[in-house]
N, C-alpha and C positions, 0 to 999 in steps of 0.2 A: 615573799607572796610569789614573784613570776615563777622561781623555780620549784615551787610548793604546783603549783597548774600546771607548771610541765612535767614533772613525776607523777601527776595524778592522769595525765593526759596517755603519758608513756605504759606507764602498770596498765590502764584499759587496751592500750592499741596493743601489748605485746599479748596482753591473757589472752584476745580476739585471734590473736594470728597463732600462738601455742597450740590453741584450742581447735580451730578450724583445718591445722598442721599438723596436729601429732608431734607436737616439737618437746622435746623430754628439760633442753636447755638451754639459756639464750643471755646473751649480756646485752648491755645497750650504754653510750656513750654520748654525751650533744657535747659541740663545743662551741664558746660562742667568745668574738673578740679575742682569740688565741688561749683562751683558756677554758677548763673541764666545769663545765655548769652540772654536770649528772652523767653518774656509771654506777649501773645497778645490773645483781644477774635476777636471774630466775630460774625457777626451777631446779630440777635435780645435776649433777656432775657423775652421777653412779646408778649403773640400775639398783640400789637396793639404798636409794635416798639418806644417805649415810653423809653426803657430799650436797649441800646445798650450792647453787652456784654462786658466786661472787663477783661482781663489777671490778674490784679489783685484783681479786687473789687467781678467781677461774682464767684457766688457760686456754682457748682455742686451736684448732689447726683455723686457717684464715684464706685456704686454697688461692684462688689466682689474685687478691689485693698481693701476695708475694711479688707478684710483676711490679708492682711500683715502686718497691726496692730496688728492681732490675735498672728500671728506667732513669730511676733519680741519681743510681750508680755511674751510670750512662752519660750524664750531664753531668757528674762533677766531672766527669774527666773531659768529656766538653768542653767547659771551663778551662783544665786546666791545658788546653792546646792537643792534650792525648788521643784526644777520636775526633777525625771530622765525621759530622752525621751523611755528608753525601757523599762519601769515598768506597768505594769496593771494601765490604768487609774482609774479603780473605787478604788485604794487604794482615790487619789486623794478629790473623788466627795464625794460630802454631797447631801443627802437630795434624794440622786438618788443613782440605780446602773445599771450597762450595766451589763444586763443577762450571762449566762454563755454558749458555746456554744463551739465544736468544738473540748473543751479543747486544745482553748487558747487564752487569753485575748485581749483585742485592745489595745496597748499603745498609746502615744504623736506619735511616729513615723508614726502609720498607720493611725491618724487620721491628718495629716500634709501633707501625701501623696498620699491622699485620696484613702486609700486600706484598710479600714478597715470592708471592706465587708458586709454595710449597701446596705438592700432595696431600690433601688431609692422613693423618696419621695417630691411631690410639698406640702405637707402641710404648707411649708415656708410660702408660696407665699397666704395664707387664711386667712390671722393674719393682723388687722389692726392697724393704730400705736397707734390707741385712745381704745388699749384694757386695762383692767385691770389687764387683766390672768400675771402672770409671767413667767421670761424666766423658773425657776425652772418646771412651771406646764406645759409649752408649752412641755417643751421636753422630758417629760416623757409623754404627751398625745399624741405626733405625732413619737416616739422612733419606728422607723426603724424596719424590723425582722434583723436580722442574715441571711443574704444569703448564704457568702463564706467565709470562712476561712481567716484571718486579713492579705492583703499580697497577696491574691488569684489570685486579679481583682483589676484592677483603675475604681473607678466610683464616680463622682463629689459629690459631700455632702455637702449642704450648715447645713442643720442637725448636721453631725459630726465637722463642723466647727465652730458652734456655742456653741455644746459639749465644746471644748476646751475652749473657753472667758468663759464659767463657770469654768472649771477645774480654770482659772487665777483668775478668784473671789474667788471660793473656795481656793486657794493657799494662795493669798494677801490677804485676809483677807477683802476686801473692792469690790466695786462693779466693773464691767468690765469699765464702763463711768468715776468712778473716776480714776480708776488704768490707763487708756487713759491718762486723762488728765495729772494726777500728776506726772505721771512715763516719760511721753513721748514728749506731747504736750506743754505742758509749758517748760520741759526743755528743746525743739528744738524750741523753740518761733512759733511755727505754730499756730496762733491766729486766724485762717480764720478756722480751722476744728472742726468737730463735731461729734459726733455719732449720733445722732437721726434726719436726714438731714431735714426731713417733718415735725418736729417737733421740729425745732428751739424756743430756750426760748430768746435767746440773740437779743433785736428787732434791734441791728445794724449789728448783720447779718440774719436774717432771711427777713429785706430788700433785702437783695444782690441776696436770693436765686434764681435761675432763673425759673419762673412757667416751667411748664411739658405741651410741647408745642408737635404739630402735623400739619402738612400741609394738608389743606382740599381744595381740588380745587383751589391747586394755593394761598390760603392763609394759615396765619396762626393760630391757631386756642387752646385754652386751652385742656389739657389733662388731665387726673391723674396719680399722684407720684403713685411710686410701691412701696407699705407698705409691713412691714414683722414684723413691731411689737418690740418686746423684742428680734426679731432675727437682727435686725440690726447692731451690730458684725460684720455679715458673708454678707450685702452690705446693710446696710442703712445708711453709712459717707457720709458728703457733704463736700467738699474743695475749694478751689482753684486753678488758675495753678499758683502761687508764695506756695502755700502751698507745694502742690505736688510737684515740684521743690526743695523745698527743701527737701523732703521727698526719692526724687532720691538721692539728693548728700548726704545724709547722710547715704543712701548701699552704691552706692559707694564710701563710703569714712570707707567703713568697720567697719561700726557702729558709729560713728564719724561725727558731723559735728560745724563748729565754735570753736573748743576745747571740745566739749559738748561728752562724750564717755557713751552710752550708753549699752554697752558690749565689751568685747574685740574682738578684730579681729581675733582670733582663732573662740571663739563662735559663731560671724557674718561667719566665713566660716563654720562651721559645718552646720548652716541654709542651705548653697546653695548647700550642699553637697547632691550627688543623694541615697535615700533613701534604696533603695531595688534595 
């Protein structure tokens, strides 16, 4: 009975939202007490209307929700004693260094709170997914100026978040993609979640990725995916509503899902604490 009421409510809310904002397709999932109680798709996943959106089957790019995987990876390494949140990030970086300024080094807490003091930059959005440039090369080329001392101002930074993903690579000794797969996605059985959303190599998943759609004169038309190439850790993942429900349940479970614990409750709580 409760689930039927929930579905009716979500159906109405989504219908209104899609109508008011001209949205082609939506997936919604709801978690309660560590269990997925609702996952449903609405609308279309292609311009022809041949692929209705499915709550368990359709993949969407998840944008900056991708960053939550970076910070979870960081905290797993913190728990293992391999990252100190208060240490100068230059201690962990290989192949590049952050220039000294203000007599105040940047630490991981600064990156996690978007308070490192970097100048804003849109360079992240100038990179295509088929680039042959490496993440380190791009981070060096696009390094923003340090315009405030760490902790002085809050300024959302895709560059700074991706720098944290590089630190995960440099500390763990494996690519961020491999760390994500081996340490998080596989243990949590998140089989529909991938890092490079627009360049999925698994045909089982690529066929399920929603097309990039827009509304044109009352009809659906194909648009273009947002591409950020090696900056994908900051916003290039793709997933399904079912997998996102598992991700929600993992964090609501303070670092544990279905008996799989990736970090202690204390470490998870530390991740959620205000850093400034």
